[in-house]
N, C-alpha and C positions, 0 to 999 in steps of 0.2 A: 648631403645626406636627403634622403627623401623620404619624404614623412607618410606614415600610412595611416588612413581612414578607422576610426572608432570600429565599424563593421567589418574591416579585414583585421585589427586587432585581437575582434572578438574571435574571428576564425582562427585565426590561426592558435588562441588560448582552448577552444575547441578541440583543434586536432594534436593539443598536446596533452588532452583529458590521459591518464592512466589510472585506473582503480587500485591497480596495484603496487602504485608508490602508497606512501604512507601519508605526502604532502596534497595528494590530489584530493580537492573537493568532490568529487563524485563517489568516493566512498561514503560520504556524510548522507548522501542520496539513498546508495546502496544500502547503508541502514536503514532507514528510514521506512525504504519501500520491501525490505525482506520484513519486518515486525508484522507479527502474526496478526496484531488486531487491524493494521494498517489493509493485509490482504484479504479480512474478511468485511468490514467496511466497503474498500471498493469493490469486492466480488457482490455486497448486498445491494448498493448504487446500482452497478453493474444490471443487475437482475430484473431494476426498477422499470425494465422498457422507457429509456429516456423519458423517465417521469422520475417528481422528485422525490422522497424520502423524509416522513418528520424524524425526529428526535427520538420521539418513544418507539417509531417502527422499528429504526435500525436496531436499538436496545434489544426491541422482542427478537427480531431475525437473529443476533447474533448474542445465542447464549453464552453466557459465562462471564460477559463483559462488565463493567462494573463504569457506573456512568461516569466516575473519573477517568478513568482508560479513555471510556466511547469522549469524552470530553477535551481530550489530551490531544485523539486521535483523530479526530474532526477536526478541530486545530491548524493542527499541525498539516493537516493535509488542505485546508483552507490556505496558510501561509503559503505551500509550495504551488499553489494553483490550481492543484489537483480535482477541486471540491468548491462549490460556489454555497454560500451559506445564504438565506431568503428569510427575512424574520417579519410577519404579519402582527400590525399590531393590534390582535386582539386578547381579549379574557378569557383563558389565557394565553398568554404569548404562543405563536406559531411559530416555530422554527423549522423550515425544509432542507433538505442536503441534495445536490443531483452532483453528477460528474461534470468536469468540464473536458474540450473536447482532448487537453492533454490527459487529464485522468480515463477517458473514457482508452486511449491508446496503451495505458498503462492495465486496464480492466481485463484488454484481451490476454495479455501474457499472465498476469495473476490468476483468473480465472482457471487457467489451461494447469497451472501447478496446481489449485487448488482440486481440479478435476483428477490430476495425476496422483495425486496424495490419496483421494478418495479413492483411485481403481487399483491401486496399488501398497495401501494399508498392510493388506494379512501376508504377502509377500514378505514386506517390510517385517512386520511382527514374526511372520518364521524366523525371519535373519537373525532378527534380535534374540529371539529365545533360544536359536541353536548357539550362538556367539555366548551369551550368558554362562548355558549348560557347558562349554568347552572354556571358559574361564575361570569356573567353580569348581571344574575338574584339575584345575592343573594349578 
């Protein structure tokens, strides 16, 4: 029986990923990156033009995000390797966030989705209103 290397086993597993299958771990990743706050945080960091942003800057840039949600989102992005966190020991402590190369590759996709939503909201809103009128009439 031939043995396979760890790299070959990882490659076989990668080829077997299918997000349509319930037990596939990519479903967890899709759930994470499709979160509203993830999209806005990644887009905000991408707009920083390869600079880092302070926690407070992110909070101001993303209206409606609570401190709890921003903290949870940043921690999950850091855990997934999409964001780096740098703490400067000053008074008060300064915490900066920056996209990693992996995060930048996701940012291009999420920024496109954000732009699509901004460009097509009126059209979608018109369809929603027509649907709701038709549903109310029946």
